[in-house]
C-alpha positions in Angstrom: 115.7 224.1 -61.8 115.7 222.3 -58.4 119.0 221.8 -56.8 120.7 218.4 -57.1 120.0 217.4 -53.5 116.3 217.9 -54.0 116.4 216.0 -57.3 118.3 213.1 -55.6 115.8 212.8 -52.8 112.9 212.8 -55.3 114.5 210.1 -57.4 115.3 208.0 -54.3 111.6 208.1 -53.3 110.5 206.7 -56.6 113.3 204.2 -57.5 111.8 201.3 -55.4 109.0 201.3 -58.0 111.5 200.6 -60.8 112.0 196.8 -60.3 109.0 195.8 -62.4 107.7 192.6 -63.9 105.8 193.4 -67.1 103.6 190.7 -68.7 102.7 191.8 -72.2 99.6 190.1 -73.7 100.0 190.5 -77.5 99.0 189.0 -80.8 101.5 187.5 -83.2 102.4 190.8 -84.9 102.9 192.6 -81.6 104.9 189.6 -80.4 107.4 190.1 -83.2 107.4 193.8 -82.6 108.1 193.5 -78.8 110.3 190.4 -78.8 113.6 192.3 -79.1 113.1 194.2 -75.8 111.7 191.3 -73.7 113.8 189.7 -71.0 115.6 190.8 -67.8 117.4 194.2 -67.8 119.5 196.0 -65.4 118.6 199.7 -65.6 121.1 202.5 -64.9 119.6 206.0 -64.4 121.6 209.2 -64.7 120.3 211.4 -62.0 122.4 214.4 -62.9 125.6 213.7 -61.0 124.4 210.6 -59.2 123.7 207.1 -60.7 120.8 205.0 -59.7 120.0 201.3 -60.5 116.8 199.3 -61.1 115.7 196.1 -62.7 113.2 195.6 -65.5 111.6 192.4 -66.7 109.5 192.2 -69.8 107.7 189.1 -71.1 105.3 188.4 -73.9 102.2 186.4 -73.0 100.5 185.3 -76.2 96.8 186.1 -76.2 93.9 186.1 -78.8 94.4 188.1 -81.9 93.8 191.8 -81.2 94.2 191.5 -77.5 95.3 194.8 -75.9 98.7 195.1 -74.4 98.4 194.7 -70.6 100.8 194.2 -67.7 101.8 194.7 -64.1 104.7 196.3 -62.2 105.7 194.8 -58.8 108.0 196.2 -56.2 108.4 195.7 -52.5 104.9 194.2 -52.2 103.3 196.9 -54.3 101.6 196.2 -57.6 101.3 198.8 -60.4 99.4 198.5 -63.6 100.8 198.9 -67.1 98.6 201.6 -68.5 100.0 201.6 -72.0 102.6 200.0 -74.2 103.3 201.6 -77.6 105.7 201.0 -80.4 106.1 204.0 -82.8 108.6 204.4 -85.6 110.9 206.3 -83.2 110.6 204.6 -79.8 109.2 202.0 -77.5 107.1 203.5 -74.7 105.9 201.8 -71.5 103.8 203.7 -68.9 103.1 202.3 -65.5 100.7 203.6 -62.8 101.5 203.0 -59.2 101.3 204.7 -55.8 104.1 206.0 -53.5 103.3 207.0 -50.0 99.6 207.1 -51.0 100.3 209.5 -54.0 99.5 208.3 -57.5 102.7 208.0 -59.5 103.1 207.5 -63.2 106.4 206.1 -64.5 107.1 206.2 -68.3 110.0 204.6 -70.1 110.7 205.8 -73.6 113.6 204.0 -75.3 115.2 202.3 -78.3 117.6 199.3 -78.7 121.1 200.6 -79.4 123.9 198.1 -79.7 122.1 195.4 -77.6 121.1 197.9 -74.9 117.9 199.9 -74.1 118.7 203.6 -74.2 116.3 206.4 -73.6 114.5 208.4 -70.8 112.4 207.6 -67.8 109.8 210.2 -66.7 108.3 210.4 -63.3 105.0 212.2 -62.6 103.8 212.4 -59.0 101.7 214.9 -57.0 101.5 217.4 -59.9 105.3 217.5 -60.5 107.6 215.6 -62.7 111.2 214.9 -63.6 112.9 213.3 -66.6 116.2 211.5 -66.6 118.3 209.5 -69.1 118.7 205.7 -68.6 120.5 202.8 -70.1 119.6 199.1 -69.6 121.9 196.1 -70.1 120.4 192.7 -70.7 120.9 190.2 -67.8 119.5 187.1 -69.4 122.2 186.5 -72.0 122.0 183.4 -74.2 123.5 180.3 -72.6 127.1 179.4 -73.5 127.6 176.9 -76.3 128.7 173.4 -75.2 132.4 172.6 -75.0 134.1 171.2 -78.1 137.1 169.0 -78.5 138.8 171.1 -81.1 140.0 174.6 -80.3 137.6 177.3 -81.6 138.7 179.7 -84.2 140.2 182.9 -82.8 137.9 185.9 -83.6 139.2 188.6 -85.8 139.9 191.9 -84.1 137.1 194.4 -84.5 137.9 197.4 -86.7 136.9 200.3 -84.4 137.1 203.7 -86.1 136.3 207.3 -85.1 135.4 210.2 -87.3 134.6 213.8 -86.4 132.8 216.5 -88.2 133.3 220.2 -87.6 132.9 223.0 -90.1 136.2 224.1 -91.5 138.3 221.1 -90.2 139.8 218.5 -92.6 138.1 220.3 -95.5 134.6 219.6 -94.1 131.9 222.0 -95.1 128.7 220.1 -94.6 127.4 221.6 -91.3 124.4 224.0 -91.4 122.6 225.6 -88.5 119.9 228.2 -88.5 117.6 229.9 -86.1 113.8 230.2 -86.7 111.9 232.9 -84.8 108.2 233.6 -84.3 108.8 237.4 -84.2 110.4 237.3 -87.7 108.5 234.4 -89.2 109.6 235.0 -92.8 113.2 235.9 -92.2 116.1 233.5 -92.7 118.6 233.6 -89.8 121.2 231.4 -91.3 124.9 232.4 -91.3 124.8 233.9 -87.8 127.8 233.3 -85.5 125.5 232.6 -82.5 122.2 230.9 -82.1 119.4 231.2 -79.5 116.8 228.6 -78.3 114.2 230.4 -76.3 110.5 229.8 -75.6 109.9 233.6 -75.2 112.5 235.5 -77.2 111.1 239.1 -77.3 107.6 237.8 -77.3 108.0 234.9 -79.7 109.6 231.5 -79.6 112.9 230.8 -81.3 114.3 227.3 -82.2 117.6 226.2 -83.6 118.0 223.6 -86.4 121.3 221.9 -86.9 122.5 219.3 -89.3 125.9 217.7 -90.3 125.6 216.5 -93.9 127.6 213.8 -95.5 128.0 211.7 -92.4 127.2 208.4 -94.0 129.2 207.2 -97.1 132.2 205.3 -98.4 134.7 208.1 -98.0 137.7 207.9 -95.7 136.1 210.3 -93.3 132.6 209.0 -93.3 130.6 206.2 -91.6 129.9 203.3 -94.0 126.2 202.4 -94.3 125.4 199.4 -92.1 128.0 200.1 -89.5 127.4 199.4 -85.8 127.6 202.8 -84.0 129.3 202.3 -80.6 128.9 206.0 -79.6 128.1 209.4 -81.1 128.5 212.7 -79.3 127.3 216.2 -80.3 129.1 219.0 -78.5 128.3 222.7 -78.5 129.8 225.6 -76.6 127.2 227.6 -74.6 128.0 231.1 -73.6 124.8 232.6 -72.1 122.6 231.4 -69.2 119.4 229.7 -70.1 116.7 227.2 -69.0 116.8 223.5 -69.9 116.9 222.7 -73.6 115.7 219.5 -75.2 117.4 218.1 -78.3 115.1 216.2 -80.7 115.8 214.4 -84.0 114.1 216.1 -86.9 111.9 214.0 -89.1 111.2 216.4 -92.0 113.6 217.9 -94.6 114.8 221.5 -94.3 117.7 223.6 -95.6 119.5 226.8 -94.7 116.6 228.9 -96.0 114.3 227.6 -93.3 112.1 230.1 -91.5 109.4 230.0 -88.8 106.7 230.1 -91.5 108.4 227.6 -93.8 108.6 225.2 -90.9 104.8 225.6 -90.2 105.2 227.8 -87.2 108.1 226.0 -85.6 108.7 222.3 -85.0 106.7 220.1 -82.7 108.0 216.9 -81.1 105.1 214.8 -82.3 106.8 212.0 -84.2 105.8 213.8 -87.4 108.0 216.9 -87.5 110.5 215.8 -84.7 110.8 212.7 -82.6 109.1 212.7 -79.3 112.1 210.8 -77.9 114.8 213.3 -76.9 118.4 212.8 -77.9 119.4 214.6 -74.7 118.8 217.7 -72.6 120.8 220.3 -70.7 120.8 220.6 -66.9 119.4 224.0 -66.1 121.2 227.3 -66.3 124.8 227.7 -67.5 126.7 229.8 -65.0 130.0 230.6 -66.8 131.0 232.5 -69.9 131.7 229.4 -72.0 130.7 225.8 -71.2 131.0 222.7 -73.3 127.7 220.8 -73.4 127.6 217.3 -74.7 124.6 215.3 -76.1 124.6 211.5 -76.5 123.2 211.0 -80.1 124.2 207.4 -80.5 120.7 206.2 -81.3 120.2 208.8 -84.0 123.6 208.1 -85.6 122.7 204.4 -85.7 119.5 205.2 -87.5 121.4 207.0 -90.1 123.8 204.1 -90.5 120.8 201.8 -90.9 119.5 203.9 -93.8 117.1 206.5 -92.3 117.5 210.1 -93.6 119.6 212.6 -91.8 117.6 215.7 -91.1 119.7 216.7 -88.0 118.2 218.1 -84.8 116.1 220.9 -83.3 116.9 222.6 -80.0 113.7 223.4 -78.1 113.8 225.5 -74.9 111.6 224.6 -72.0 111.5 228.2 -70.5 111.8 231.8 -71.2 115.5 232.2 -70.5 117.4 232.0 -73.8 120.0 229.2 -74.2 122.7 230.7 -76.5 125.6 228.9 -78.2 128.2 229.4 -80.9 127.2 228.1 -84.4 129.2 226.5 -87.3 129.6 230.0 -88.7 131.5 231.4 -85.6 134.9 232.8 -86.5 136.8 230.6 -84.0 136.8 227.2 -85.5 137.7 225.3 -82.3 134.4 226.3 -80.5 132.1 225.5 -83.4 129.7 222.5 -82.9 131.3 219.1 -83.3 129.9 215.6 -84.0 132.1 212.6 -83.2 131.1 209.0 -84.0 132.9 205.8 -83.0 131.8 202.8 -85.1 132.5 199.3 -86.3 132.2 198.8 -90.1 130.3 195.6 -90.4 131.9 192.7 -92.3 135.5 194.0 -91.9 138.5 192.9 -89.9 141.5 194.9 -88.9 145.2 194.4 -88.2 144.8 196.3 -84.9 141.7 196.4 -82.7 141.4 200.2 -82.5 142.1 202.7 -85.3 143.1 206.3 -84.7 140.9 209.3 -84.9 140.1 210.1 -88.5 138.9 213.6 -88.2 139.3 216.4 -85.6 
């Protein structure tokens, strides 16, 4: 992992290319598909300790039926071409080709709409190297204000904001499962272990970790009602052993605690069939202390569950051969087991007070 200073200089070199104007030529079906993300956006990029800003403009230009999606990216007198624009069941993806200091550079945005924002990742590929960072974009071209009226408008009802938390053994919750699948022991179930390892080369074979919190969506006091608007969702785990960067991907296929390497078809692939290509988050390099709390922003995934998509949890996939180890939901100390916290607004409800207390800890 490069040091933060090198990463910062690398991003700074590429950020001028992130003030694009994208003209999408699309047929009627594609127009409906892309309309929600078109407009002017202010982009905020998390550079791992430093924040960077850019602007993004997306427009639909109606063309003949079947016309390919095309576009341009302009910045400081330079023009880049939109190489591809895709809309899968898990993400929007825009890939631009440009040049920086004479070096061909590819910039890819992969994102979803979450609570009126664009949330996802931006990948830079230049000169044989690449970096990936999380970003969030806020719409700049808000709808115009309504004309003034002579009668006072009705006062809006306060929004009922609630928070719930899920951790094995707290508040009677017992729906968390996590298991390790390992290429060296392809038919062995590694559930009920106190610790888990994600490693691309664990003794000669890859190991992945599957994790799921069941019973998140429902009508119970400590659940998220279906149809709610998820304001934030955070998954936290306690890591105790150094490791290389780990990617967290939403799983798209069912599994249970008896999962093994063979039962999961030789491990999971982030291919939009077994797991989403869009990451829910990633760790920054090696952990250099005995215990460190690592937090993943899983808001987009929690919103999908609230909107009716099935909850199959996540898979931790390591990018290198140094194992990334953490405590599981079966660890003896309850306070360091994985924890999922969700803040949400139940749609169609009002409250006496704007913010409710934490329902579960």
